[in-house]
C-alpha positions as CSV (number, residue, x, y, z in Angstrom):
1,M,-3.2,3.1,17.5
2,R,-0.3,4.3,19.7
3,F,-1.0,1.4,22.0
4,L,-0.6,-1.0,19.1
5,T,2.6,0.7,18.1
6,W,4.1,0.3,21.6
7,L,2.8,-3.3,21.8
8,I,4.9,-4.2,18.7
9,A,7.9,-1.9,19.3
10,I,8.8,-2.9,22.8
11,P,9.1,-6.7,22.1
12,V,11.1,-5.9,18.9
13,A,13.4,-3.6,20.8
14,L,13.9,-6.3,23.5
15,I,14.7,-8.9,20.9
16,I,17.3,-6.6,19.3
17,I,18.9,-5.9,22.7
18,V,19.0,-9.6,23.6
19,F,20.5,-10.4,20.2
20,A,23.1,-7.6,20.6
21,I,24.1,-8.8,24.1
22,S,24.5,-12.5,23.0
23,N,26.5,-11.7,19.9
24,R,29.2,-9.3,21.2
25,T,32.1,-11.3,19.8
26,P,33.9,-9.5,17.0
27,A,33.9,-10.6,13.4
28,I,36.6,-9.7,11.0
29,I,35.6,-8.0,7.8
30,D,38.3,-8.1,5.1
31,L,37.8,-5.7,2.3
32,S,39.8,-7.8,-0.1
33,P,41.1,-5.5,-2.8
34,L,41.6,-2.7,-0.3
35,P,44.1,-3.0,2.6
36,F,41.5,-2.6,5.3
37,I,40.5,-5.2,7.9
38,I,37.7,-4.2,10.3
39,N,36.7,-5.9,13.5
40,V,33.0,-5.4,14.1
41,P,30.6,-7.1,16.5
42,I,28.3,-9.7,14.9
43,W,25.2,-7.8,16.0
44,A,26.4,-4.6,14.3
45,I,26.7,-6.6,11.0
46,A,23.2,-8.0,11.3
47,V,21.6,-4.7,12.3
48,G,23.5,-2.9,9.6
49,A,22.3,-5.4,7.0
50,V,18.7,-5.0,8.1
51,L,19.0,-1.2,8.1
52,F,20.6,-1.3,4.6
53,G,17.8,-3.4,3.4
54,I,15.2,-1.0,4.8
55,I,16.9,2.0,3.2
56,V,17.3,0.3,-0.2
57,G,13.7,-1.1,-0.2
58,S,12.3,2.3,0.9
59,S,14.2,4.1,-1.9
60,I,13.0,1.7,-4.6
61,K,9.4,2.0,-3.3
62,W,9.7,5.8,-3.3
63,M,11.1,5.8,-6.9
64,L,8.3,3.5,-8.1
65,D,5.6,5.7,-6.6
66,H,6.8,8.7,-8.5
67,R,4.2,8.3,-11.2
68,R,1.4,8.1,-8.6
69,R,2.7,11.3,-6.9
70,V,2.8,13.1,-10.2
71,V,-0.8,12.1,-11.1
72,S,-2.0,13.0,-7.6
73,I,-0.4,16.5,-7.8
74,S,-1.9,17.0,-11.3
75,R,-5.4,16.0,-10.1
76,A,-5.0,18.3,-7.0
77,R,-4.2,21.2,-9.3
78,K,-7.2,20.5,-11.6
79,L,-9.4,20.2,-8.5
80,Q,-8.1,23.5,-7.2
81,S,-8.7,25.2,-10.6
82,A,-12.2,23.8,-10.8
83,Q,-13.0,25.0,-7.3
84,K,-11.8,28.5,-8.2
85,Q,-14.0,28.4,-11.3
86,I,-17.0,27.3,-9.2
87,N,-16.4,30.1,-6.7
88,L,-16.2,32.7,-9.5
89,L,-19.4,31.4,-11.1
90,Q,-21.2,31.4,-7.8
91,K,-20.2,35.1,-7.3
92,K,-21.5,35.9,-10.8
93,I,-24.8,34.2,-10.0
94,E,-25.2,36.2,-6.8
95,I,-24.5,39.4,-8.7
96,L,-27.0,38.6,-11.4
97,E,-29.6,37.6,-8.8
98,K,-29.1,40.9,-6.9
99,S,-29.3,43.0,-10.1
100,K,-32.4,41.0,-11.3
101,S,-34.3,41.5,-8.0
102,G,-33.4,45.2,-8.0
103,T,-34.5,46.2,-11.5
104,G,-36.8,43.4,-12.6
105,K,-35.9,44.1,-16.2
106,L,-32.5,42.5,-16.6
107,F,-33.4,39.9,-19.2
108,T,-36.2,41.6,-21.0
109,K,-35.9,43.4,-24.4
110,D,-36.8,47.0,-24.8
111,T,-39.3,46.9,-27.6
112,S,-40.6,50.5,-27.2
113,S,-37.9,51.9,-29.5
114,N,-38.9,49.6,-32.3
115,I,-42.6,50.6,-32.2
116,S,-42.1,54.3,-32.7
117,Q,-40.2,53.9,-35.9
């Protein structure tokens, strides 16, 4: 998997480097209502736009996945609660089996007291 990552990342990085070198000329960005004029290389504008798109898209995806995360957390809590209950019941079964094997009369009624009356 790492090999595949490097196989994709290296050519993309080379393309970005070549693009940055070939587009070094400055572009003027005029922030119209404000009295600011910025000289920025064209490659910085392009890379900035791509990064802005990645950040905005990731943020929207994260917000839309909120419901799934809530459901997942709820199910994990229910699973953990059920697992605790299973462990408690298994301990109770072990205790009952030990006491049954020790006395042999755990689940039988004592009818001798009823006969003498």
